[in-house]
C-alpha positions as CSV (number, residue, x, y, z in Angstrom):
1,X,98.8,122.0,32.4
2,X,95.0,121.6,32.2
3,X,92.6,121.7,35.1
4,X,93.3,118.9,37.6
5,X,90.4,116.7,36.7
6,X,92.3,113.5,37.0
7,X,93.7,114.4,40.4
8,X,90.1,115.0,41.6
9,X,89.2,111.5,40.3
10,X,92.1,110.0,42.2
11,X,92.2,111.9,45.4
12,X,88.5,112.5,46.2
13,X,88.0,109.0,47.5
14,X,91.1,109.5,49.7
15,X,89.7,112.8,51.0
16,X,86.5,110.8,51.7
17,X,88.5,108.1,53.6
18,X,89.8,110.8,55.9
19,X,86.4,112.4,56.3
20,X,84.7,109.1,57.1
21,X,87.5,108.3,59.6
22,X,86.7,111.6,61.4
23,X,83.0,111.0,61.7
24,X,81.7,110.4,65.3
25,X,81.4,106.8,66.5
26,X,78.0,105.2,66.5
27,X,76.6,107.3,63.5
28,X,76.5,104.2,61.3
29,X,73.9,105.5,58.9
30,X,75.9,108.7,58.4
31,X,79.1,106.7,57.9
32,X,77.5,104.5,55.3
33,X,76.0,107.4,53.4
34,X,79.2,109.4,53.4
35,X,81.2,106.5,52.2
36,X,78.8,105.9,49.3
37,X,78.8,109.5,48.4
38,X,82.5,109.8,48.2
39,X,82.7,106.5,46.2
40,X,80.2,108.0,43.7
41,X,82.5,110.9,43.2
42,X,84.4,108.9,40.6
43,X,81.4,108.9,38.3
44,X,80.7,112.6,39.1
45,X,84.2,113.7,38.0
46,X,84.3,111.2,35.1
47,X,81.2,112.8,33.5
48,X,83.0,115.9,32.2
49,X,86.0,113.8,31.2
50,X,83.7,111.6,29.1
51,X,82.0,114.6,27.5
52,X,85.4,116.1,26.5
53,X,87.1,112.9,25.5
54,X,88.2,112.6,21.8
55,X,89.0,108.9,21.1
56,X,90.8,109.5,17.8
57,X,93.2,112.0,19.3
58,X,96.7,110.6,19.6
59,X,98.5,110.5,22.9
60,X,97.1,111.2,26.4
61,X,94.4,113.7,27.3
62,X,93.7,115.7,30.4
63,X,97.4,115.6,31.1
64,X,98.9,116.8,34.5
65,X,102.7,116.7,34.4
66,X,104.6,118.6,37.2
67,X,107.9,118.1,38.9
68,X,107.7,116.1,42.1
69,X,111.2,115.1,43.1
70,X,113.4,117.1,40.6
71,X,116.7,115.7,41.9
72,X,115.6,112.2,40.8
73,X,113.8,113.3,37.7
74,X,110.5,112.1,39.3
75,X,107.3,113.7,38.1
76,X,103.7,113.5,39.0
77,X,102.4,112.6,35.5
78,X,98.8,111.5,34.9
79,X,96.9,111.2,31.7
80,X,93.8,109.6,30.1
81,X,93.2,107.5,27.0
82,X,90.5,105.1,26.0
83,X,91.9,102.2,28.1
84,X,92.2,104.4,31.2
85,X,88.8,105.9,30.7
86,X,86.9,102.6,30.5
87,X,88.7,101.3,33.6
88,X,87.9,104.5,35.5
89,X,84.3,104.1,34.6
90,X,84.4,100.5,35.6
91,X,85.8,101.4,39.0
92,X,83.2,104.1,39.3
93,X,80.4,101.6,38.9
94,X,81.7,98.6,40.8
95,X,82.9,100.5,43.9
96,X,79.5,102.0,44.8
97,X,77.8,98.7,44.0
98,X,80.2,96.9,46.3
99,X,79.5,99.4,49.1
100,X,75.8,98.9,48.7
101,X,76.3,95.2,48.8
102,X,78.0,95.8,52.2
103,X,75.2,97.9,53.6
104,X,74.1,95.3,56.2
105,X,75.3,95.1,59.8
106,X,79.0,95.4,59.8
107,X,81.4,95.9,62.8
108,X,83.7,98.9,62.7
109,X,81.9,100.4,59.7
110,X,83.8,103.6,59.9
111,X,87.1,101.8,59.5
112,X,85.7,99.6,56.7
113,X,84.5,102.7,54.8
114,X,87.8,104.5,55.1
115,X,89.8,101.5,54.0
116,X,87.5,100.8,51.0
117,X,87.7,104.4,49.8
118,X,91.5,104.3,50.1
119,X,91.5,101.1,48.0
120,X,89.3,102.8,45.4
121,X,91.6,105.7,45.1
122,X,94.7,103.6,44.7
123,X,93.1,101.6,41.8
124,X,92.2,104.9,40.1
125,X,95.7,106.2,40.6
126,X,97.1,103.0,39.0
127,X,94.9,103.5,36.0
128,X,95.8,107.1,35.4
129,X,99.5,107.5,36.3
130,X,102.1,107.2,33.5
131,X,105.3,107.6,35.5
132,X,106.6,104.5,37.3
133,X,107.3,106.1,40.7
134,X,103.8,107.4,41.3
135,X,102.3,104.3,39.6
136,X,104.2,102.0,41.8
137,X,103.1,103.9,44.9
138,X,99.5,103.4,44.0
139,X,100.1,99.8,43.0
140,X,101.7,99.0,46.3
141,X,99.4,101.1,48.5
142,X,96.4,99.1,47.1
143,X,97.7,96.1,49.0
144,X,97.4,97.7,52.4
145,X,93.6,98.4,52.5
146,X,92.9,95.1,50.6
147,X,94.9,93.1,53.2
148,X,93.1,94.7,56.2
149,X,89.6,94.5,54.6
150,X,90.2,90.8,53.9
151,X,91.8,90.1,57.3
152,X,89.4,92.0,59.5
153,X,86.1,91.3,57.8
154,X,86.7,88.0,56.0
155,X,85.5,84.6,56.7
156,X,86.9,81.8,58.9
157,X,89.9,81.3,56.8
158,X,90.6,85.0,56.3
159,X,93.9,85.0,58.2
160,X,95.5,82.4,56.0
161,X,94.0,83.9,52.8
162,X,95.2,87.4,53.7
163,X,98.7,86.1,54.5
164,X,98.9,84.3,51.1
165,X,97.5,87.3,49.3
166,X,100.1,89.7,50.7
167,X,103.0,87.3,50.3
168,X,102.3,86.7,46.6
169,X,101.6,90.3,45.7
170,X,104.5,91.7,47.7
171,X,106.8,89.2,46.0
172,X,105.6,90.4,42.6
173,X,106.0,94.0,43.7
174,X,109.6,93.5,44.7
175,X,110.3,92.1,41.2
176,X,108.6,95.1,39.6
177,X,110.6,97.6,41.7
178,X,113.9,95.9,41.0
179,X,113.1,95.9,37.3
180,X,112.3,99.6,37.2
181,X,115.4,100.5,39.2
182,X,117.4,98.7,36.5
183,X,115.4,100.6,33.8
184,X,116.1,103.9,35.6
185,X,119.8,103.2,35.8
186,X,119.9,102.4,32.1
187,X,117.5,105.0,30.7
188,X,117.6,107.8,33.3
189,X,113.8,108.2,33.3
190,X,110.7,106.5,34.7
191,X,108.2,108.0,32.3
192,X,106.3,105.3,30.5
193,X,106.2,107.2,27.1
194,X,110.0,107.9,27.2
195,X,110.7,104.3,28.1
196,X,108.4,103.1,25.3
197,X,110.2,105.2,22.7
198,X,113.5,103.6,23.9
199,X,112.0,100.2,23.9
200,X,110.6,100.4,20.3
201,X,113.8,101.7,18.9
202,X,115.8,98.9,20.5
203,X,118.0,101.4,22.5
204,X,116.7,100.3,25.8
205,X,117.8,96.7,25.2
206,X,121.2,97.8,24.1
207,X,121.7,99.9,27.3
208,X,120.6,97.0,29.5
209,X,122.9,94.6,27.6
210,X,125.8,96.9,28.3
211,X,125.5,95.9,31.9
212,X,125.5,92.2,31.0
213,X,124.0,90.0,28.4
214,X,121.4,88.6,30.8
215,X,120.0,91.9,31.9
216,X,117.4,92.6,29.2
217,X,115.8,89.2,29.7
218,X,116.1,89.4,33.5
219,X,114.5,92.9,33.7
220,X,111.7,91.8,31.3
221,X,111.1,88.6,33.3
222,X,110.9,90.4,36.6
223,X,108.4,92.9,35.4
224,X,106.4,90.3,33.7
225,X,106.1,88.1,36.8
226,X,105.3,91.1,39.0
227,X,102.3,91.9,36.7
228,X,101.4,88.3,36.1
229,X,100.9,87.7,39.9
230,X,98.3,90.5,40.0
231,X,96.3,89.4,37.0
232,X,96.8,86.5,37.8
233,X,98.5,84.5,35.0
234,X,98.6,80.7,35.5
235,X,100.4,79.3,37.5
236,X,100.6,82.4,39.7
237,X,96.9,82.3,40.5
238,X,96.9,80.1,43.7
239,X,96.5,83.1,46.0
240,X,93.2,84.1,44.3
241,X,90.7,81.4,45.2
242,X,91.1,81.6,49.0
243,X,91.2,85.4,48.9
244,X,88.0,85.7,46.9
245,X,86.3,82.9,48.9
246,X,87.1,84.5,52.3
247,X,86.8,88.2,51.5
248,X,83.7,90.1,52.5
249,X,81.3,90.3,49.6
250,X,82.0,94.0,48.8
251,X,85.7,93.4,48.8
252,X,85.3,90.3,46.6
253,X,83.3,92.3,44.1
254,X,86.0,95.0,43.9
255,X,88.9,92.5,43.8
256,X,87.4,90.6,40.8
257,X,85.8,93.6,39.1
258,X,88.5,96.2,39.4
259,X,91.8,95.1,41.0
260,X,92.3,92.1,38.6
261,X,92.3,94.6,35.8
262,X,95.3,96.4,37.3
263,X,97.6,93.6,36.1
264,X,96.0,93.5,32.7
265,X,96.4,97.3,32.5
266,X,100.1,97.0,33.5
267,X,100.7,94.5,30.7
268,X,99.1,96.8,28.1
269,X,100.5,100.1,29.4
270,X,104.0,99.0,30.5
271,X,105.1,95.6,29.3
272,X,103.9,95.7,25.7
273,X,105.2,99.2,24.7
274,X,108.5,99.0,26.7
275,X,109.5,95.4,25.8
276,X,107.9,94.7,22.4
277,X,110.7,92.4,21.1
278,X,111.0,90.5,24.4
279,X,107.2,90.1,24.6
280,X,107.1,88.8,21.1
281,X,109.8,86.3,21.8
282,X,108.1,85.1,25.0
283,X,104.6,85.1,23.5
284,X,104.4,81.4,22.5
285,X,105.1,80.4,26.1
286,X,102.8,83.0,27.5
287,X,100.0,82.0,25.2
288,X,100.4,78.4,26.5
289,X,100.2,79.6,30.1
290,X,97.1,81.8,29.3
291,X,95.4,78.9,27.6
292,X,96.1,76.7,30.6
293,X,94.7,79.5,32.8
294,X,91.5,79.6,30.7
295,X,90.9,75.8,30.7
296,X,92.2,74.3,33.9
297,X,90.6,76.8,36.4
298,X,87.3,76.4,34.5
299,X,87.6,72.7,34.9
300,X,88.5,73.2,38.6
301,X,85.4,75.5,39.0
302,X,83.2,72.7,37.8
303,X,84.3,70.5,40.7
304,X,83.9,73.1,43.5
305,X,81.3,72.6,46.2
306,X,81.5,76.1,47.6
307,X,79.9,78.8,45.5
308,X,82.5,81.5,46.0
309,X,85.5,79.3,45.3
310,X,83.7,78.2,42.1
311,X,83.3,81.9,41.1
312,X,87.0,82.6,42.0
313,X,88.2,79.9,39.6
314,X,85.8,81.3,37.0
315,X,87.4,84.7,37.4
316,X,90.9,83.3,36.6
317,X,89.5,81.5,33.5
318,X,87.7,84.6,32.2
319,X,90.7,86.9,32.7
320,X,93.0,84.4,31.1
321,X,90.9,84.6,27.9
322,X,91.8,88.3,27.7
323,X,95.5,87.4,28.2
324,X,95.4,84.9,25.3
325,X,94.2,87.6,23.0
326,X,96.8,90.1,24.2
327,X,99.7,87.7,23.9
328,X,98.5,86.4,20.5
329,X,98.5,89.9,19.1
330,X,101.9,90.6,20.8
331,X,103.3,87.6,19.0
332,X,103.1,89.5,15.7
333,X,101.1,88.8,12.6
334,X,101.3,89.5,8.9
335,X,99.6,92.7,7.6
336,X,96.7,90.7,6.3
337,X,95.9,89.8,10.0
338,X,95.7,93.4,11.2
339,X,91.9,93.1,11.3
340,X,92.1,90.0,13.4
341,X,94.6,91.7,15.8
342,X,92.1,94.5,16.1
343,X,89.3,92.1,16.9
344,X,91.3,90.2,19.5
345,X,92.5,93.4,21.3
346,X,89.1,95.1,21.1
347,X,87.5,92.0,22.5
348,X,90.0,91.8,25.3
349,X,89.3,95.4,26.3
350,X,85.6,94.8,26.1
351,X,85.9,91.6,28.1
352,X,87.8,93.4,30.8
353,X,84.8,95.6,31.4
354,X,82.2,92.8,30.8
355,X,83.9,90.5,33.3
356,X,84.1,93.3,35.8
357,X,80.4,93.8,35.7
358,X,79.2,90.2,35.6
359,X,81.7,88.8,38.1
360,X,80.9,91.6,40.6
361,X,77.2,90.8,40.2
362,X,77.8,87.0,40.8
363,X,79.9,87.7,43.9
364,X,77.1,90.0,45.2
365,X,74.6,87.1,44.6
366,X,76.9,84.7,46.5
367,X,77.2,87.2,49.4
368,X,73.4,87.4,49.6
369,X,73.0,83.6,49.6
370,X,75.6,83.3,52.4
371,X,73.9,86.0,54.4
372,X,70.6,84.1,54.2
373,X,72.3,80.8,55.2
374,X,74.1,82.3,58.2
375,X,77.5,82.0,56.6
376,X,77.1,78.7,54.8
377,X,77.9,78.9,51.1
378,X,78.0,75.4,49.6
379,X,75.8,74.5,46.6
380,X,74.2,71.8,48.8
381,X,73.0,74.4,51.2
382,X,70.4,75.8,48.7
383,X,67.6,74.6,46.6
384,X,64.4,76.1,45.0
385,X,65.5,79.7,45.8
386,X,63.6,81.1,42.8
387,X,60.3,80.2,44.3
388,X,61.1,82.2,47.5
389,X,63.2,85.0,45.9
390,X,62.2,85.6,42.3
391,X,64.0,89.0,42.1
392,X,67.3,87.5,43.3
393,X,66.8,84.6,40.8
394,X,66.1,87.0,37.9
395,X,69.0,89.3,38.6
396,X,71.4,86.5,39.2
397,X,70.3,84.9,35.9
398,X,71.4,88.0,34.0
399,X,74.9,87.7,35.5
400,X,75.1,83.9,35.0
401,X,74.1,84.0,31.3
402,X,76.3,87.0,30.7
403,X,79.3,85.0,32.0
404,X,78.3,82.1,29.8
405,X,78.3,84.4,26.8
406,X,74.6,84.4,25.9
407,X,73.9,86.7,22.8
408,X,72.3,89.9,23.8
409,X,74.4,90.2,27.0
410,X,77.9,91.8,27.3
411,X,79.9,88.6,27.7
412,X,79.0,87.5,24.2
413,X,80.5,90.6,22.6
414,X,83.9,90.3,24.2
415,X,84.2,86.5,23.7
416,X,83.0,86.7,20.1
417,X,85.6,89.3,19.2
418,X,88.4,87.6,21.0
419,X,87.8,84.2,19.3
420,X,87.1,85.8,16.0
421,X,90.6,87.3,16.1
422,X,92.2,84.3,17.7
423,X,91.2,81.8,15.0
424,X,93.2,83.9,12.5
425,X,96.1,84.7,14.8
426,X,96.6,81.4,16.6
427,X,94.0,78.7,15.6
428,X,95.5,76.1,17.9
429,X,95.2,78.3,21.0
430,X,91.7,79.3,20.0
431,X,90.6,75.6,19.6
432,X,92.0,74.6,23.0
433,X,90.7,77.7,24.8
434,X,87.2,77.0,23.6
435,X,87.1,74.2,26.1
436,X,87.1,76.8,28.8
437,X,83.8,78.2,27.4
438,X,82.3,74.7,27.6
439,X,83.3,74.2,31.2
440,X,82.1,77.7,32.0
441,X,78.6,76.8,30.8
442,X,78.8,73.5,32.7
443,X,79.5,74.8,36.1
444,X,77.4,78.0,35.9
445,X,74.3,76.2,34.6
446,X,75.0,73.6,37.3
447,X,75.1,76.3,39.9
448,X,71.9,77.9,38.5
449,X,70.0,74.5,38.5
450,X,71.1,73.4,42.0
451,X,70.6,76.7,43.8
452,X,67.5,78.2,42.1
453,X,65.5,75.2,40.9
454,X,64.2,71.9,42.3
455,X,62.6,71.4,45.7
456,X,63.3,73.8,48.5
457,X,66.1,72.4,50.6
458,X,68.5,73.5,53.3
459,X,68.8,77.3,53.3
460,X,66.4,77.5,50.4
461,X,63.4,76.8,52.7
462,X,61.9,80.0,54.0
463,X,64.3,82.1,51.9
464,X,63.3,85.8,51.7
465,X,63.7,88.0,48.6
466,X,65.9,91.0,48.1
467,X,65.6,94.1,50.1
468,X,66.0,97.4,48.3
469,X,69.7,97.9,49.4
470,X,70.5,94.5,48.0
471,X,68.5,94.8,44.8
472,X,69.9,98.3,43.9
473,X,73.5,97.3,43.1
474,X,72.4,94.1,41.4
475,X,69.8,95.8,39.3
476,X,72.3,98.5,38.3
477,X,74.9,95.9,37.2
478,X,72.3,93.9,35.4
479,X,71.1,97.0,33.5
480,X,74.7,97.7,32.4
481,X,75.2,94.1,31.4
482,X,72.2,94.3,29.1
483,X,73.0,97.7,27.7
484,X,76.6,96.7,26.8
485,X,75.3,93.5,25.2
486,X,72.6,95.2,23.1
487,X,74.6,98.4,22.3
488,X,78.3,97.6,22.6
489,X,79.2,100.9,21.0
490,X,78.6,102.6,24.4
491,X,82.0,101.1,25.2
492,X,83.8,100.5,22.0
493,X,83.8,104.2,20.8
494,X,86.1,105.0,23.6
495,X,88.9,102.6,22.7
496,X,88.4,101.5,19.1
497,X,90.8,104.1,17.7
498,X,93.4,103.2,20.3
499,X,93.0,99.5,19.4
500,X,93.5,100.3,15.7
501,X,96.8,102.0,16.5
502,X,97.9,99.2,18.8
503,X,97.0,96.5,16.3
504,X,99.4,98.1,13.8
505,X,102.3,98.0,16.3
506,X,105.3,95.8,15.3
């Protein structure tokens, strides 16, 4: 077993949650700084992992695999590959930015900081664990701090939004748990790699079918729905707009930037390798749902009057574009389309990171606008903001045009690769999904025009520009958006070899 670098990545935020909880009351500045310091630990521990990472090496790296509950064959098993690494880095960037965006006056800051660090640690654990028992604990524990952060610090409709959030996600978790109990009964292991070997050979389906012909499809369907709720896949997305709209800005940034990637990660890490045949058979239906998720929420976003609800629907649309690529590759393709599969998968992984950065920046901007307007957040509440707040206007413009897919920014790279691959793999899905790009440009440019241009109106009058604590997270995210757009190899070197192997999977 190697040095426990991955355990340090996962559990340092949890140690920070305990440390912040034990700080004396009233020391708000100390609480804020301690929370930020422990949140930054993810990037600190990730630096040596990044330096030692070998993207072409097969299998997992930095593995920690020790017995946890021997009587049940349960192990604490964590490991790192290109997919895990980019998501750890994404969490390491978005979490501190979200905390900086929450640096204003906040009741019960000590509790807020502890819950946020607990949430950060659970997301990291879900990205690094490769045994279902521990992975499910991290997956499930993420709901607890997310619920209380939304319920206690959310807006006027937070109680209803939090209830809907926990109801949907717990329902999905129950299906996940039942599915893996069935897998354990059939295979005698909860290790992802061992289950994937059985899945690729067809042995797993045979063992499940021995319990009844319906079991292979039922187990696959339960795990699929459990993951689909988290992404979310259309039509399981209805919990997301109210949750994102009512969450405090920092939580909204983390939900859209990091937690939405947990479902995508689960599909790539669990569903695809363990159920390759079932996923291939279901792919036409799933592609249809993902296309609907790319187009219909984008159309809904164009008709929203509240900024954060518009951005919430936009998040569903952007993540659905990644799902189209994943399902199109999973549907199978002839050998001549291997390059297209690599483009689509590589674009999906790149877009996961791109969306995390740009969507987090947009929610940070929305939070700043609401704070200036004393809680109001409709498009009609603003006008001419760029004249009063040019720094906010400039940084928000970077996130807006990245989300539209402007060349030179990160959003263009992911979308270009996805659609370049899709037009070979599934031209019909690509042609329909392009409508989502049109609606994205429509509502985001409309947002940009109404809020930042024209005569000063409503909350736009007397608007003050960014303070340093507000500018810092936005400037950092904007810088990464530009760097990834100009030099995409800063990301692609980590996962390109992994994508090449996956694209050749049957």
